[in-house]
C-alpha positions in Angstrom: 78.9 -20.0 -16.6 75.9 -21.4 -14.7 76.3 -21.8 -11.0 74.4 -24.7 -9.5 72.6 -24.0 -6.2 73.8 -25.8 -3.0 72.4 -29.4 -2.7 70.5 -28.5 0.4 68.6 -25.6 -1.3 64.9 -26.3 -1.5 63.3 -25.7 -4.9 59.8 -24.5 -4.3 56.9 -24.2 -6.8 56.8 -20.5 -6.4 60.5 -20.2 -7.2 60.0 -22.2 -10.4 57.1 -20.1 -11.5 59.0 -16.9 -10.7 62.0 -18.1 -12.8 59.7 -19.0 -15.7 58.0 -15.6 -15.5 61.4 -13.9 -15.6 62.3 -15.9 -18.7 59.1 -14.9 -20.5 59.7 -11.2 -19.6 63.3 -11.4 -20.8 62.1 -12.9 -24.1 59.4 -10.3 -24.6 61.9 -7.5 -23.9 64.4 -9.0 -26.3 62.0 -9.4 -29.2 60.6 -5.9 -28.5 64.1 -4.6 -29.0 64.5 -6.5 -32.2 61.2 -5.2 -33.7 61.8 -1.7 -32.3 58.8 -1.6 -30.0 58.4 -0.4 -26.4 55.0 -1.9 -26.0 55.4 -5.5 -24.6 53.8 -7.6 -21.9 54.6 -10.9 -20.2 51.7 -12.4 -18.4 50.4 -16.0 -17.8 53.4 -17.4 -19.5 52.8 -15.5 -22.7 55.2 -12.9 -24.2 53.3 -10.4 -26.3 54.8 -7.5 -28.4 52.6 -4.8 -30.0 53.9 -3.2 -33.2 52.7 -0.5 -35.6 51.0 -1.9 -38.7 53.4 0.1 -40.9 56.2 -2.1 -39.6 54.2 -5.4 -39.6 56.2 -7.3 -42.1 59.6 -5.9 -40.9 58.7 -6.9 -37.3 57.8 -10.5 -38.3 61.0 -10.8 -40.3 63.0 -9.5 -37.3 61.3 -12.0 -35.0 62.1 -14.8 -37.3 65.7 -14.0 -38.2 66.8 -12.2 -35.0 65.0 -14.2 -32.4 65.0 -17.6 -34.1 61.2 -17.8 -34.2 61.1 -19.9 -37.3 57.8 -21.7 -36.7 54.5 -20.1 -37.5 51.7 -21.3 -35.2 48.6 -19.2 -36.1 47.3 -15.8 -37.1 43.9 -14.5 -36.1 42.0 -11.3 -35.1 39.9 -9.8 -32.3 37.1 -7.3 -32.8 37.4 -4.8 -29.9 34.0 -3.2 -29.7 31.9 -1.3 -27.2 28.7 -2.9 -28.5 27.1 -5.3 -26.0 24.5 -7.6 -27.4 23.7 -9.5 -24.1 24.1 -8.3 -20.5 25.0 -5.0 -18.9 26.8 -2.2 -20.8 30.5 -1.9 -20.3 31.5 0.2 -17.3 34.4 1.7 -19.3 34.6 2.2 -23.0 37.5 0.9 -25.0 39.2 1.9 -28.2 37.3 0.2 -31.0 39.6 -1.5 -33.4 40.6 -4.8 -35.0 43.6 -6.5 -33.4 45.6 -8.9 -35.6 47.8 -11.4 -33.7 50.4 -13.9 -35.0 52.0 -16.5 -32.8 55.6 -17.4 -33.6 57.7 -20.1 -32.0 61.2 -21.6 -32.1 61.8 -25.1 -33.4 64.9 -25.3 -31.2 63.6 -24.3 -27.8 60.4 -23.3 -26.0 60.5 -19.7 -27.0 57.1 -18.4 -28.2 56.0 -14.8 -28.8 52.7 -13.2 -29.9 53.1 -10.2 -32.2 50.0 -7.9 -32.5 49.0 -4.8 -34.4 45.9 -2.6 -34.3 43.8 -1.7 -37.4 41.2 1.1 -37.5 37.7 -0.2 -38.2 37.3 2.0 -41.1 40.6 1.0 -42.6 41.1 -2.7 -41.9 44.0 -3.5 -44.1 47.4 -5.1 -43.4 50.3 -6.3 -45.6 50.5 -10.1 -46.0 53.2 -12.1 -44.3 52.5 -15.1 -46.4 55.9 -14.5 -48.1 57.6 -14.8 -44.7 55.7 -17.8 -43.4 53.9 -19.9 -46.0 51.5 -21.2 -43.3 50.1 -17.7 -42.9 48.4 -18.0 -46.3 45.2 -19.8 -45.2 45.1 -18.1 -41.8 45.0 -14.7 -43.5 42.3 -15.9 -45.9 40.2 -17.0 -42.9 40.7 -13.7 -41.1 39.7 -11.8 -44.3 36.6 -14.0 -44.7 35.5 -13.8 -41.0 36.6 -10.3 -40.0 36.7 -8.4 -43.3 40.4 -7.6 -43.0 42.2 -7.0 -46.3 45.7 -8.5 -46.5 47.5 -6.5 -49.2 49.6 -8.5 -51.6 48.1 -11.9 -50.7 48.6 -14.3 -53.6 45.2 -15.9 -53.4 42.6 -14.1 -51.3 39.6 -16.3 -52.1 37.2 -17.6 -49.5 37.8 -20.8 -47.6 34.5 -21.6 -46.0 31.6 -19.5 -47.2 29.9 -19.2 -50.6 30.7 -16.1 -52.7 27.1 -14.9 -52.2 27.4 -14.9 -48.4 26.8 -11.4 -47.0 28.8 -9.9 -44.1 31.6 -11.1 -41.8 30.5 -13.7 -39.2 33.1 -12.9 -36.5 32.5 -9.2 -36.4 30.7 -8.1 -33.3 28.3 -6.2 -35.5 27.2 -9.3 -37.4 23.5 -10.0 -36.7 23.1 -13.3 -34.9 19.3 -13.1 -35.6 19.9 -13.4 -39.4 17.7 -16.4 -39.6 14.8 -14.3 -38.4 15.6 -11.3 -40.7 16.1 -13.4 -43.8 14.6 -16.9 -44.4 17.2 -19.7 -44.0 17.9 -21.4 -47.3 17.6 -24.8 -45.7 14.2 -24.2 -44.1 11.4 -26.7 -45.0 7.7 -26.5 -44.6 6.3 -28.5 -41.7 2.6 -29.4 -41.5 0.7 -28.6 -38.3 -0.1 -31.4 -35.9 -3.7 -32.7 -36.2 -6.2 -31.1 -33.9 -7.3 -33.2 -30.9 -10.3 -31.0 -30.0 -12.9 -33.4 -31.4 -11.5 -36.4 -29.7 -11.3 -34.7 -26.4 -14.9 -33.5 -26.8 -16.3 -37.0 -27.4 -14.4 -38.4 -24.4 -15.9 -35.8 -22.0 -19.5 -36.0 -23.4 -19.6 -39.8 -23.3 -20.8 -39.9 -27.0 -20.1 -43.2 -28.8 -17.0 -43.4 -30.9 -17.0 -44.1 -34.6 -16.8 -47.9 -34.1 -20.1 -48.1 -32.2 -18.6 -48.4 -28.6 -18.8 -45.8 -25.9 -16.1 -43.3 -25.3 -14.6 -45.1 -22.2 -14.8 -48.7 -23.4 -15.5 -50.8 -26.4 -18.8 -52.3 -27.4 -20.2 -54.9 -25.0 
């Protein structure tokens, strides 16, 4: 039974934000219990639960069936790397890995949870969840194409964007952004040099007549 606050109770913005944060934390803890994980966070309005990749499919099923998260929002990945291409080196090193994230929501309320799992960089593979959420099909194909993650059991792992001959995985931190300098870009065209202006400038400074018979500063009188 819900008890309404007295009419003279002032509802502040801080109180509303605190109540919302409590709801997110409660949701994260509840889903963590369903997927048998003790690694969960609730920050910035986002409930996140980390699971082991060996229980990836089971965790997604538990979140769908146990927590009512029947709507698939997106699946993507993050390349956690100590490599810094621009700027100062990192003050503290991190565990290098690929993190796969899936965002699940409820069609009946505002509940939303992010499930994540870590993959070793030398063994970037994960069972497909396209059989649980049909919408994950293309998202997994994109993650495979851009990060090089292999989704085991995927029914159609073909590329979505790039040609079959494309080399590398563009969203990996190790992918060379200077590839156009290393290898000629297929769409590059030859451009002729601009005509030299040295002769024209020389005639103007020397006062020599131009080709039409006039002087360099004015026409023929």
